[in-house]
C-alpha positions in Angstrom: 7.6 -1.1 1.0 9.1 0.1 -2.3 8.7 -1.2 -5.8 10.9 -0.8 -8.9 8.1 -0.1 -11.2 4.4 1.0 -11.2 3.6 -2.4 -12.7 5.2 -4.2 -9.8 3.2 -2.1 -7.3 0.0 -2.8 -9.2 0.7 -6.5 -9.4 1.2 -6.5 -5.6 -2.0 -4.6 -5.0 -4.1 -6.9 -7.2 -2.7 -10.2 -5.8 -2.7 -8.9 -2.2 -6.3 -7.8 -2.5 -7.5 -10.8 -4.4 -6.1 -13.3 -1.9 -8.3 -14.6 0.8 -7.4 -13.0 4.1 -6.7 -16.4 5.7 -3.8 -16.9 3.1 -2.1 -13.7 4.2 0.0 -13.6 7.3 1.3 -10.7 9.3 3.6 -11.6 12.2 2.1 -15.2 12.0 -1.5 -14.2 12.2 -4.3 -13.1 9.9 -4.0 -9.4 9.1 -6.3 -7.0 10.8 -8.2 -4.4 8.7 -5.5 -1.9 9.8 -2.7 -4.3 8.5 -4.4 -4.5 5.1 -5.0 -0.8 5.0 -1.3 -0.1 5.8 0.0 -2.5 3.1 -2.4 -0.9 0.5 -1.3 2.6 1.6 2.4 1.8 1.3 2.0 0.3 -2.2 -0.1 3.2 -3.4 2.4 5.8 -2.0 5.3 3.9 -3.7 3.4 4.0 -7.0 2.8 7.7 -6.5 6.5 8.2 -5.9 7.4 6.3 -9.1 4.9 8.5 -11.1 6.2 11.7 -9.6 2.9 12.3 -7.7 4.0 12.2 -4.1 2.2 15.5 -3.6 -1.0 13.4 -3.6 -0.2 12.0 -0.1 2.5 14.3 1.4 -0.1 16.9 2.4 -2.2 14.4 4.4 -0.1 14.8 7.5 -0.5 18.6 7.4 -3.2 20.2 9.6 -5.2 23.1 8.2 -5.4 26.2 10.4 
């Protein structure tokens, strides 16, 4: 999920998180917690990219030794 502006990402996050879960469909069913978490994560990562802050999430996949 990519957005053209931070505003667009924030509008998505607000409307998505304010909607009752029963009004949101993922593959024809109510989203699971993991589905909601993934949509939020993707929107946040996109906003980070637009702000030049991708370092905030890129290190998350790294393992510390």
